[in-house]
N, C-alpha and C positions, 0 to 999 in steps of 0.2 A: 504493500500500500504506500509506504514511504517513498519507494522507488518511482511509482507512478505519479505521485504528487510532485516529485522533483522534476520529472520530465515535463509535466504540465506547466510548472512555473517557468521552465526554460523556454518552452514554446510561446508562452505569453510574452516573455521579455523579447523574444526574437521578432514576434509579430507586431508589437506595440509601435515601433518606429514607422512601419508601413501604415498602421491605422492612423497615426498622427499625420503622416504625409498625405494620406487620402482625404483626411478631414480638412486640411489646409489648401483646398483647391477652390478657386472662385470662377464661376462661369458668368461671363458678361455678354449681353446682347449690345452690339455697338453699331451705331449708324455709320454707313459706308464712307461718309466724308472724313471720318475720324480714324480711319485705318492706320495710317502711318504714324500719327501722333500717339495713338493708343498703344501700338506695338512698342514704341520707345518708352512710353510711360510704364507699361506693364513689365518690361525687361528691367527697368531701374527699380521698380517696386519689388520685384522678385529677388533681385540681388541684395536688397537691403533688408527684406523681411522673411525670405525663405518661404514665401507663400506663392503657389502657382496660380497665375491668372490666365484663363483661357477665353479668348474672344471669338464671337460669332458675328460676322459682318454681313449686313444687308441694308435694304432701305428701312427707314423708320417704320413705315406702314407694315411692311412684311414682318418685322420683328414684333411689332405690337400685336399683330394677328397671331403669331406663334405663342406669345405670352398669354393672350386671352384664351388660347386653346390648351394651356397647361404646360408649355415648354419650361423645363426646370432651370431657368436662369436665376442667378442670385441678384444681379444688378442690370439695369437697363440704362444705357447711354443713348438717349434719343437726340434727334436733330431738330426737335421742336419742344414747345412747352405743353402743347395740348394733350398729347398722349400720356405722358407721365402723370399729368394732373388728373386725367380720366381714370387711370389705374388707381391712383390714390383715392379718388372719390368713390370708386367701386370697391374699395377695401382690399385690393390686391397688392397695393404697395404703400410704403411709407410716404410722407410728404416729400415732394420733389425739391430738387435744388439745382441751380444753374451752374454748369461746370465749364461752359465755353460759349463764345459768341463768334460766329463765322461770317464769311463774306462770299457772295457768288461772283464768279468771273466768267469771261468768255475767252477761251484758250484755243490757239491754233498751232499746228506743227509748222505751218508756213509763216515765217517771220514777216513776209510782205503783207500779210493779212492786217498787221497792226500799223501799217503806214497810213491807214485811213484816219481821219480826224477824230472820229468817235466810233464806238462799237456799233451804233445804229447805222452809220455810213458803211462800215465794213460789211454788215449783213445785207445791205441793199445792193452790194456789188453783184452784177448779173453772173459773174463767174462763180459765185458761191452757190453750190447746188445742194449740199446737205449740211445740216446743223444738228448735233446731238443735244438732247435735253433729257434729264432724268424724269421718270414718271411723276407727273404733276399731282397725282392723287396720293401716292405713297411716299414720295421723297420731298422733304421740305425745301431742299435746294432747287428742285425742279419747279416747285410751286412759286418760289421766289423769282426764278427766271421768267416764268410765265407772267407774273405780275409786272416785271420790268418791260417785257415785250408788249403787254397790254397798254402800259403807260406811254410807250413809244409809238403806239398805233401799228405795231408790226405783228401782233399775234395772229390775226386772220390772214394777213398778207403772206406770211411765211409758212403756213400750214403744210403746204406741199413739200417743203424742204426739211421739215422737222423729223428727226429720227429718234424715236422713243427708246430710252435705255431703262433697265430695271432700277438702277440707282445711280448716284453721282459718280461712283467709281467706274461704272461701265461707260458712262458718258465720256469720261476722260480717256478711257481705253479706246473708244471709237476714234477720238480725236488724235491720239498718239499713233494709231496704226493707219491714219489717213483714210479710214473708212468714211469719214466725214471731213468737211473742210474746216469746221470749227465746232467746239462743243462748250456748252455751259457746264462749268465745273466749280469746285470749291477752291478757295485761295490756297489751301493746304497742298493741292496738286502741284503748285508752282515750285515747291521745294524739292520735289523728287528729281531724280536724274533725268527722266524723260521730260518732266515739266520745264526744266531749265533749258531744254533744247528749243522750245517754242517761244511764243509771245502771248501776251494776254491784255485784255482790258478789264479794269475793275468795273463792275456793274453797280454804280452808285444808286441807280434807280431801283434796284432790288432791295427789299427790306433786309436789315441785319437779321441773321439767323440766330435766334436765342436757343441754345441747346441745353436741355434740362435732363436730369437723371433721377432715378428713384431706386431704392432698395426694395426688392420684391419680398413680400411677407412669407413666401414659401421657402426662402433660403434656409438651409440647414447649417450654415456656418456664419452666423451673423457677426461674430466678433472679427473674423477675417475680412468680411465685406465692409464693416464699419471702419476698419483700419485702412482699407484701400480708399474708401470714400473720403476719409480725413486726409489721406495722402494727395488726393486730387486738388486740394486747396493749398498745397505746399509750394514754397518758392521754386523747388526743382521742377514741378509740373508747370508752373507759370512760365518758366524759361522755355520749356519744350513747346508749350502752346504758342508762345510768341514766335518761336522759330517757324512754326507751321501757319502763321498768319491768323491765329485766334486771339481773342481777348478774354 
């Protein structure tokens, strides 16, 4: 009996590190515009805290749909304020908090594109045949681009040229591969290796994108999630956000 007890204690000791490791995993639903910044933030957090942070990237609308259908995320980094607020009101999440403010841009792989006086003039060029835009229903950056086009009186005019992308990351991908002549993207795209190769206009007519986050009440590792949430307000993260064009 004593021998069996000793073996049991040894097994418990051997397995406990793996249990602790498994417990310190955070699953985060991340809006597509924030991919690059998030990866850098997560890597820095992991190195400092030994807590694994795993991100799933898609449009805000798609992630929201996954969450309402029971997806086991711990934290939701949205690209708008509306959906986290809705989750909180429905009792699915804690009170939301703003983690970043972004800016929509118009980017092209062809640097001659930006020789136009304004982004509106650039799009009116008859040589421009295709323009990518993120889904205006599920992607807040797509909705912001649509609003800017409507203000400029170009939304209806350019309908035949608009190419819909699932999210803002795909809109940028279309532009970098020259599948389109230009694409509405997030400012963060300009920091990437591909982004630096092209040119862009800042779309001042597009509303600033207020990006809100919320902890989901279904989380099974609240202490680790709260630690990561607190880290999102740190000077280190502020520096990374600035690097990618966020406030």
